[in-house]
Structure formats: C-alpha cells, structure tokens
N, C-alpha and C positions, 0 to 999 in steps of 0.2 A: 298391229299384224291382222293379214286378213285370215277366214274362217279355214282355207284350204291350208294354207302355212302351220296353222296353228295344229289342224290333223295330221300333216305328215309329222310334225316334231312330236305330238304324242304319242305316233305309231313308232318314231325311232326310238324314244325313252322308254315304250313300253318293251320293244325289241331288247332296249341292254338291260332292262329289268327282269326279263322273262331269262336271258343268261345268267343273270346273275343269283336267280332264285336256283336254276339247273345246277348251278356250279356251287348251292351251300354244301357243304359238308358239317357235321358235328365238332364240337371240340374233341382235340386229342386227350385221350384218356375217357371220354364220353362214350355209354352205350344208348345214346338216344336214339330212336327213330328217326330219319328224316321227315318233317310234316308233310311233307307232299306224296310220300309213297303210300299207295293203297294197303288200307289192315287186311293181312295175310287171313287164313282159315285159322291157322296156326295162333297168331294173335287172337283173334276173336275167340277161340276155344279158351286160350290163356287167360281175356280176362273174364270168360263166364265161370271160370274154376276160381277165379279170387272172389268173384262174388259168391260162390257157394260155400267156398271157404267161410268165407264170415258168416254167412246165413247159419252154418254147422255151428258156430259157436255158442247156441242155444241149446244143444243138445249136448251137455256136460256130465251125465249122470255116471260114466264109465271113466276110468282113465287107464292107458291114455285116450281121449277123445277122438271121435271121427275128426273133428278139427284139426287136431293135431297131425294126423297122418296125411289129410290133405294139405297143411301148411308146410311137411318137410317136404312134399312133391312140389311146392311153390318156390321153396328156398332153392331149387336146383332147377325150376323149369323157367322160371324168370328172368334170370340172366341169360341163359342158354338164347331164349327165343329174342332176346336184346328189348326187354321190358322194363331195362331200368338203366339209370344215369347215375354213377357216384362220382363223386367228388371229395377233395378232401376234407371237408366238413363232417360227410358221412363215415369215411376213414377214422376221424378222430373221435367222431359217438363210438363206434366199433372198438375202437383202443381203450375208451373207458370203461366199457363194461366188460372186455377182456380184462381188464386189469382187476376188476372185483371179483371176476370169476377166480381168475390166479390166485389172488388174495385168499378167497374160498377154499380154494383145493391144497394150498399151503396150512390152512386151520385144520385141515383133518387132521394133520398130525397129532393132535392134541383132544379129537373126537373120541369119546366112549363106544359110542356106535357109528363106527367107521360106514357100514353098506347105509344106512339112513343119510348120513352126511355127501357119501360120493352120489348115492341117488339125485338128491338133494341139487348137487353141484352141475350135474350132468343136464338136467332141466332147466335150470339157469343159462347154460351153456346155449340149449336150442333155443329159448324165450331171447336171447341175446343177439342171436343170430338172425333170427327170424323177425326182430326190431328192424335190424340194418337192412336186410331185404325190403320189407315196408318201406322205409324212408328211401331206399334208391329207388323203388317203384312208384312211389308219389313223385319223388324228384324231377322225373321224367317229363311227365305232365300233371302239373298239381290239381287243375280242376278237374278236370276228368274223371282221372283216378280216385281223388278224394271221393269225388259223387259216387264212385263205383264201390269202393269201400264202404262208405257208410251208409250206401243205400243197402246193400247186403247185411249189416250191421242192424240197422235200425229194421228191417224185417226180421231179424231175429230176437231182436229186443220186444217187438211188438206180439210174436209167437209165447215170448219166454213169461210176457206178461198175461198174456191169456191164460197159458197154461199153470200161473200161479193164481190167477183171479178165479178161476174154475175151481182149481182143488180147493182153496180157501174156503168158498161157497158151498162147495161139494155138488156145485151145477150138474155133474155127469156124476153118477153113483159109482165109489171107489177112487175117485180121481183125488180125494182128502190125502191118501195114504202117499200117494205117488208125487204129488205137487206140493207138499208144505211138510216142515220140520217144527216138532212145538207150537204148533196152531200158528206157525209164520210161513209166508207164502217163499217158495223158492223155485218153483217151476222145477226144471230138470238140474238145478244145480246142487251141489251138497251143502250148500253153507248159505242163510239167507245175507249174511253179512258180505257175501260176494255177488250173490244175485243183485242185490239193490245197485251197488256201485256198476256192476255190467251194465243195468240200463240207464245211467245218467248222462254218458255221451250220446246215444240216441234222443234222449230225453232232450238237451240242448239244442242238437239237428234240428230237432221238431220245432223245438221254440224257433230256433232261426226261421225256419220253412214259413212259421205263421207269421213273421214279422216282415219277409220279404218276399215273399211270392204274391201271385195273382189270389182272386177271391176261388177260385176252384180249389186250388192246392192249399189255400187256407183252411178250408175246411177239413179236408184229408187230415193235414196237419195236427189241427185241434182235435180232432178225435185221436189219433193214434198219441198225443200226448198226454189225451185225459185217461187212455187206456194204459200208459206206461207211467202215469203219474200215480194212479190207483195202485198199480204192480207195487210202486216202491214204498206207498205207506202201508201197506198191507205185507211187508218183509218185516214191518218193526226194527228196522236197522238204525240205530241213532247217529252211526255213521254215515250210513247212507244219506240220513236226510239232511245234516250237516253237509254233505258231499253237493248234494243237488242244491243246495241253499248257495254256497260260497260259489257253484258253478255257473249259475243261472246270473248272479251279484255280479261278476267278472264277464260274463256276457254282454249284459246289458250295460254297463259303465263302458266297458269299449265300444260297443254297438253306437252308444251315443256319441262318445268321444272322437270316433272316427267319421261319424256322418258329416256329409259335405254341406247338407242344408238344412235349413230350419224345418221344412217338410219332413224330412227324413226324422229329424230327431222327434217333432211331433206326434208321427207315425209309432217312433218306439213306446215313446210316454204311453202313449194310448193303449196301442196293444198289449204292451207289457202289465199295464197297471188291469185290463179287462182280462187276463190271462191269471193274474193272482187272484182276480175276484171270484173268477170260474173255478180255479184249484182251490179256492178256500170252501166255495160251493161243495165240490166233490168232497172235501174231507169232511164237511158238517154232515152230508147226507151218510155217508160209511158210520162216521161215527155213532149215529141212530142206532147202530146192531149192537146189541148188548157185548157180543165176544169182542168186538172191533173197539169199544170204549173201554173196555175194562183194560184188555191187553196194550192199548195206546197209553191209558194212565200208569200201567207197571214201566213200560219201555221209555216214556217221556221224563223218568226221572233222571237226575243228573247220575246216580250211581246204584250198582247194582250189588246183591249180596257177592258175587265173585270178583268184584272191584275192592272190597274192603279186605283187611286185615295183612298179615306179612306175606301170606302166601297169595293174596290175592293179585288183581292186576298192577295197582299201583305199589304196592311192596317189593313185587316182583322186579319192577322197572328200577326201584333202589338198589335190588341186589344186582341187577344185571349192570348196573354204571360202576359199582365198586368192582365187577368181575372184570370191565370192560378194562381201568386200569392197572389190574395186576398181569392181566394177560394182551399184551399189545399184538399177539401174532392170532387171536380167536379162540373162541371154544370147538369151533365146526359148526356145521349148518345143522340144525335142529337139537341141539344138545342141551341147550337153557331149559326149554318147557321138558320136564319127565325127570329130569338128571339133577337141576341145582334148583329148581322151585317147580311148583304144580302148574302154574300157567306158563304160558309164553308172553315174551314181554309186551306184546299188543302195541307196539311201535314200530316201525320198518326202521326207521332210524338208528334206534338202538340195537334192534335186532343185526342190522348190517356189521355194526361194530362187535357186536358178541359173534357173529357167523363167519365174518372174514377179516378180523382185526380192525387196526387203525388204519391202515391202506385200505382197504376194502370200504371201510364208512367213509373216511374222509374222501374217496373217488365217488363215490355214490351222493353225497351231499354236493360235492362240486359240480357233478353232471345235473343234478336237480335243480341248483340255484343258476348254473349257466345257460338251462332250458328257461327256466323262467325271465332271464334277463333279455337272450336273444330273441324269445318270443314277442315279448312286450317291446322289443325295438324294430321288430319285424310289420308287426300290426302298426305301431305309429308311423313308421315309415312311407307306408302304403305303396309302396314300389309294384306290387303285383297283386291279384286277385285274391283278398283278405277275408270273403267270407265262410270258406272253411278252414283258414289257417284260425278266425275266433273262435269257431266251435272247437277246435281241436286245443287251444288255449286253454278256453273255458275250463273243459274237463280236465283237462291235465291238473290244472291248479287247484280243482276239485278233490282231484285223489290224492294231490301234495298234502293237502292238508287232513283228508282223511287219514294218511299214512301216520299221522300222529296218535291214531287209538288202534289200529291194526296193520298186520303186516301185508303190505303191498307187492312184495317180493316176485311173486309166483301168479300173480294176475295177468292172463292173456291179455285183458283190454288194455291193463296199463302199458304193456309194451307197444301194443298196437297202437294206442293212441300217440306215446312218446315216440316211437317212430314216424307215423304219420307227420307229427308236428315239425320234426327235423326235416322230412323230406320236402315239406312244404315253407320251411324257412330257409332252406338253401335249394332251389330248384337247379334245373340243369343249365350249363351256360347260357344258352343260346335265350331260355327266356328270361333270365337275370339281365342280359344285353337288352332286350325288347323292353322290359319292363322300366330300365334307364332311359331309355330311346322315348317313351310313350311320355315319361314325365317332364321332358324338355320339349315336347314337340308342340308346333306354334295349337292355338283351341281348333282349328279346322280340321288338322289332320288328327290330334289325339282325340277328336269325338267319333273316328272310325269304328264301327261297327267290331264286337270282339270276333266275330267269324264272318271271314270275307264272303260276300254271296257267290251263288255257283257261276254267275254269267260273267264276270272278270275271270274267274279262272279258266272258262271255255275259250275266254278271248286270249287268253294266255297260251292256248292250248294244252292245257294242263287236266288231267282226271279226277281232280278232287279239288274242293274248296282250299284255295291258298291258305296258308298260317297268317293269322294277323301280326303274329311276332314278327315274320320275316319281312311282310310287307312294310311295316313300319319300319323296319330296319333300313329297309332300300329306300323307302321315301326320307326318311332322315338323311340318309347319304345325301341324296338329290337336294334337299331343301340345304343341307351345309353348302352345298357346291355352287347348287343354281336355284334359288327359291322360285322362281318364275316357271322353272321349268318342274320342279316337284308340285306347284298349284297345277299345272298342266295336266301331270299325273293321275293328281288325284279327281281332277274334274273328270279325266276318261274314264276313272272306277267309277 
C-alpha cells in the first residue's frame, strides 16, 4: 500500500475514532464526568476542598472537629457537582453499614444511658455515609482522586508528627502539655492510641513512594517516613506498633508478588532492607534518651496493670462474651464500660456485638472479611492500576488486626481508608471496561502511555488530552474488526 493511501486511510479512521469518542456517554446510573470535558472552576474548587478536608484531619483536639464540618459539606457537594460514580457494589457497601447502624439503634432500647448511645449511633451514621461518598468519589477516577486524598492525608500526618515530636522533646517551650499525654506524643489528638494508627496509612504511602518513585522524590519520601516513624515510636502505642508492622509486611508481600520483573523485585528487596535498617538506627538513636528508653521498656511489655484482673481488659472481654450470649439484641452503644465493667472491651469485634447485637456484629465481621477477600482478589488480578490500591489494602489490614485490642468503630481514618479501598476495588464502568481491554490488547497497543499526549488530542480537534481508557477502548474495537486498520491508527498517534 502506498504512503498516500495509508495516510488517507489513517485520516478516515481518525475521523471515525473522533466521532466515536465524541459520542461517548457514561453508563446508565453513573455520575461519572466524561473524561474529555474540561475541568470547571467548580470542580477545581471541590477538589481543593477535598484536599483541605484531609489536611484538617490533623487538628481534632475539639469535637466535632473542623474536618467533620468540611466532610459534611463534601457529602452534599461531591454528588451535586458530579464528582462521584456510584455502582451496585457501593450500594451494597452502604447497605452493610446501614444494617449495623440500624441494629445499634434497636439496641438502644436496652441502654442504661440512652443519650450516650444515641449520640454514638448518630456519629456512626455520619461516618458510614462519609465512607460511602469517599468510595464513590474514588471510583470515578481511582488514581488521581486517591492521589489527591492521600496527598492531603500525608500532609496532615507529617504536620501531626512534627507537633508530637516538638511536644515530646519540648523543643518549643510550653508545647509539652499541648502535644503530649502521659509522656506520650499525641499531637492534637486526645488519645495516643488513636494518634499512632492515624499516622500509619500515610507511612505506608510514603514507603510506596520510596520504593516506586525517582531519586528526587525518594529523598522526600524517606524524610517524611522518618518523621512519621519517629512520631509513631514516641506515641508508645503497642497497638500502633503492631499495626505498622502488619501493614508494612502486607505491603511488601503484595508488592513483591505483583511485580512484573525480577528487577522490580530486587529493587523492593534492597530498598525495603535499607528502610528497615534506617528505621532501626532511628529507634536506636531515640532510645539514647533516658526518658524514651524508660517508657519504651514499660510499654513494650505484653501486659499492663489495666490488662489484668477480673475488671481489666482481658477479664472484661470474658464478661462481654457472656453478656453477648444473654442479649442477642445488644446492650446499646458505650454501655458496657462503666455500667457492666470498669474498662471497655478493647476489641472492636466484641464491642460490635455488645453495641449492636448479633446482627450488627455478624454484619460487621462479614463486611471486614468481604473487604479482605475482594481487596486481595483485585490486587492479584491487576486489571487496573494497583499502586494506591495496595497502599490502602495494607493500611486496612493493619487496622483490622489492631481492632483485636482496641475499638476502631469511630476512627475517621478507618472509614476513610475502607471507603477508598471500595472505590478503588470497584471503579466506574468505563474504567473497568478499559482495564479489561488493556489486559487483552496486543503488546504494541498495551504499551501505550497512561496519559495520551496533547498532540494527538489537537489532531482530533479536542481541547484536552484524550483519556487513555477511551482511546484503548476504540483501538480494541478497531483491532477486533480490522487488525491492520488498528495498527495504522496506532502509528498515526
């Protein structure tokens, strides 16, 4: 075929491709924005508000916190401006949380202090709806929206870590009383056992950046990871330490298992080893302080004074198990600690049965198990970008394990990470379709860049870069009908 006829055929194919792209519409029931539309000022401001909401999570000394007011605004704003993509999986996710809340409301009938129980369940309802909206927001554009949320969250974690470190060592006079509690770093959190887990998802995100980014960003990621890691150490939260260890191991395992080349695996092993060595050096330097070493030795023991005895943590859990068998509808939220035992159960799974009865406890465990299974399946399938999905999954597993020794049912970051994970596992219909097509494309087409360059967009007469997912969809259609024609389109672009 002559060069001129090839050019004419390519032009004809390009015009057909342009018409198909222009006629692309979101799937029914989806609130997805067409990828070819320019981002409006309203969308840009909404995205900026999302980042600000995540950053405000570091300032929770008062209740309700500023982050809660901002999140309430996002619950209304994001669906209205079209920055959510809701599908059947997200509806099922919301139904699960609503079943738990409904069971908790029924259990209020047996509560001794009904006002406390009602307040607790109202907060639970808000957190469940917020998690659902976060899932729909991430599902619309998993990579950029996850990057936006984790970016704001990481900025908040670094800020909270700096506050905790400054307060612990009293680097600024007068900050010790503000940023510590019982000689443990807390930042602007009320409890060091919540402060430390809040820092762990950003720590895994920074670890991911350290293992996957270029040399320049690796240095910044290492610096941020050192700051966050030191703050987690100074919180002296045993559950937080276990949480971090579990999350890091899960991340490294799946990162190694899903790597496509031996070179990537070698890089993970080398950099992970260096990171562990640097963290050990950081711990050793911190332990040179008598104050740190003394409290570390105390907190590193497997049992504390409040864990032992019939009214302690473990004795209280045995009492709670007996009460669960006797009260299938539950006792009401926050009724066990103070009325039936000196301490709370310190186990979120037992607490769910106590607070919301058998129905709430079973649905809660079922939701956790389903998330673990579906997340692992999505990671191993590798049908869509897994970089952020792996970070979220590892952080989620760490919090699930820590739930065995503490109540996580009102942790904002637990609902945030879980919602993001469901959004990444079940993205919008067009993204799923593009990921399936990419997995079946010939090597030459599958190696197209994730972001189409601007020049082909201008050739097509479009004002913004063409979404690679839509281009791949159209190229796949051409490849199936006429392989030669698809190859000409690929060469043209």
